[in-house]
C-alpha positions as CSV (number, residue, x, y, z in Angstrom):
1,X,254.9,66.5,-5.2
2,X,253.8,63.4,-7.0
3,X,252.4,60.5,-5.1
4,X,251.2,57.5,-7.1
5,X,250.3,54.4,-5.3
6,X,249.7,50.8,-6.3
7,X,248.9,47.9,-4.0
8,X,252.6,47.2,-3.4
9,X,254.4,50.5,-4.1
10,X,254.4,54.3,-3.7
11,X,256.1,56.8,-5.8
12,X,257.0,60.4,-4.8
13,X,259.2,63.2,-6.1
14,X,259.2,65.0,-2.8
15,X,262.5,64.6,-0.9
16,X,261.0,65.2,2.5
17,X,258.2,62.6,2.0
18,X,260.9,60.2,0.8
19,X,263.0,60.9,3.9
20,X,260.0,60.3,6.2
21,X,259.1,57.0,4.5
22,X,262.7,55.8,4.7
23,X,262.9,57.0,8.3
24,X,259.9,54.9,9.2
25,X,261.3,51.7,7.7
26,X,260.0,51.7,4.1
27,X,262.3,50.1,1.5
28,X,263.5,52.3,-1.3
29,X,263.1,50.0,-4.4
30,X,264.4,52.4,-7.0
31,X,265.1,55.9,-8.2
32,X,263.7,57.1,-11.5
33,X,266.2,59.6,-13.0
34,X,264.7,59.7,-16.5
35,X,263.8,63.4,-15.9
36,X,266.8,65.2,-14.4
37,X,264.5,67.9,-13.1
38,X,262.3,65.6,-11.1
39,X,263.6,62.4,-9.6
40,X,261.0,59.8,-8.5
41,X,261.6,57.7,-5.4
42,X,259.9,54.3,-5.5
43,X,259.1,52.7,-2.1
44,X,257.6,49.4,-1.1
45,X,254.3,49.9,0.8
46,X,253.8,48.2,4.1
47,X,251.1,48.2,6.8
48,X,252.3,51.5,8.2
49,X,252.4,53.5,5.0
50,X,249.0,55.2,5.1
51,X,249.3,56.0,8.8
52,X,252.8,57.5,8.4
53,X,251.7,59.7,5.4
54,X,248.6,60.8,7.2
55,X,250.5,61.7,10.4
56,X,253.1,63.5,8.3
57,X,250.6,65.6,6.5
58,X,248.8,66.5,9.7
59,X,252.1,67.6,11.3
60,X,251.8,64.8,14.0
61,X,255.1,63.0,13.4
62,X,258.2,63.6,15.4
63,X,261.7,62.5,14.4
64,X,265.0,62.2,16.1
65,X,267.1,64.9,14.3
66,X,270.4,63.0,14.0
67,X,268.7,59.9,12.6
68,X,266.7,62.0,10.1
69,X,269.9,63.8,9.1
70,X,271.5,60.4,8.5
71,X,268.5,59.2,6.4
72,X,268.7,62.4,4.3
73,X,272.4,62.0,3.8
74,X,271.9,58.4,2.7
75,X,269.2,59.4,0.2
76,X,271.3,62.2,-1.2
77,X,274.2,59.8,-1.7
78,X,271.8,57.4,-3.6
79,X,270.8,60.3,-5.9
80,X,274.4,60.8,-7.0
81,X,275.7,57.2,-7.0
82,X,272.8,55.2,-8.5
83,X,273.1,55.6,-12.3
């Protein structure tokens, strides 16, 4: 899992982390598909980013299953439609 952060953005190659960020309202800026074996998700950071990631890594987040499934379906469709 790659997580690079700048002041305004966060990058990750982990699909679950990307799903969690999108679930919690983070904007997906771009997908980097230069390496077909590792796609990088680029998200805009916001005031909740650090708390969401910390809670996720501590196992303290709960999600509504149908909403999460919809988020993951949306992200997967972006993987195959954004060229």
